N, C-alpha and C positions, 0 to 999 in steps of 0.2 A: 734880035734878041734872041739868043740861043736857048736851048731847053734848059740848060743848067741855070742860067740868069733868071729864067721865067720861074723855075723851080724856088730859087732862093730869094726871089721877090714874093712869091706866094708863102713862104715859110715866114719871112718879116712881117708879112700883112697878117698872118695868122698869131703870131707874136704880139702885135700890136693890138689885135682885138682881143686877146686874152688878157693882156694888160688893162684895156679899157673896161673890160668886163669887171675885172677885180676891183679897179677904181669905182666903177660905178655901183658895184656892191657896197662898197664902204660908204658912198653918199648916200644910197638908200638907206642903209643902217642909220647914219648920223641923223636923216631927216626925219625918219620913222621913228627913232627914239626922242628926239625933240618935241615932235607932234604928239606922239603918246604921252609925254610928260605933260606938256602944255593943256591937251584937251582931257586926259583921264587920270594924270597923276603919276606919282613915282612907281605904282604896281604895275602900270601899263608900259612904262619905260623900262623897269625891270624886266617884264615880259618880252619886249622887243629885243632886249639885250640877250636873253637866255634863249630865245628862238633863233636869232642870228648866228651866237655862238654854236648853236647845234646845227644850223644850216652849214657853216663853214667848216665845221667837223665832219659832217656827213660827207661834203663835197671832197675834202681832203682825203679821208679813208677811202671813198669810193675810187677815187683817181690812183691811189696806191695799190687797191686790191686788183683793179682792171689792168694795171701795169704788169703787176706780177702774173696773172693769170694770161695776158697775152704774150708776156716775155716766155712763160714756160711752154705755152701750146707751141709757140714759133720754135723753140729749142727741141721739144720732144716731137713734135709733129703729130701727137696722138689726139689732139683737140680734147683730152681729158683735163677736168679741172681738178687741182689737188683738193682734198677733202677739207684740210684746214682753211685753205682760201674760200670755200664755199661757205664754212661754218662761219668765217669773219663777215660775211654778207648779212648773216642772220644777226649775229652779235651786234653789229653796228645798229640794226632796228631797235634791239632789246636795250642797249644803252641810251639810244635816244628817247624810248618809252620810259624808261626808269627815270631820267632826267625830267622830263616833262611832268611826270606824276610826283616826283618829289616836289618840284617847284610849284605845282598847284597845290598839292595837300599842304605844304607848308604856309600858304596863303601870302607868300610873298610877290609871285608873279602872275599877273592876268592872263588867263589862258588865250584870250583874243591876241594880246600882244605878243604871247609866243608864236601863235600862227602867224602873224603878220611878220615878226622876225624870221620865222622859218622859211619865208618866201622871200628873203634877202636876194638871193640869186635871180629869182624870177624878176624882182624888181630891177636889178642891176642889167638883165637882159632888155627889159622893157625900155629903159634909158638908151642902151646901145642901139635898140631899134629905131626909136625915135632919132637919134644922131644919123643912123644911116639913111633914114627917110630923108631928113634934111639935106644930107649931102646929096642924095639922088635928085630932090628937087632943086637944090643949087646949083648943079652941074647941068642939068637939062631942064630948065623952068617950062618950056613949052611943048614938054612930051605928052601931055593930056590932050594938045589941041591939035592933033593929027588928022 
């Protein structure tokens, strides 16, 4: 296997992991929303959905901001962050806080549900971790008996 083939395999694996993480995040959101509705009613389910939307929004905005920062730093070679890009980092937090405050003040979404939903990416990552552990034990079941 050449270095190029190895690199392409690594990129394919990285894309597969990203797809699984995204899928697992949506599974977490679905399960958490249903569980929240079942145990605590529609306010908890709405809180989970609001928190999940904020989590996905945060991830997308962060990824875009980082991409712009790294591209510009690579182009210019200065290592300086454009001021508007740095401002967008702070603006992202302001938007998230404003949405959370509005949802809680209106009394529609449960604050705990918002927190549970905001952890959607963490939940998706935990599902992927469990899957990777399963694969590790499946391929080498006697690894702990050395």
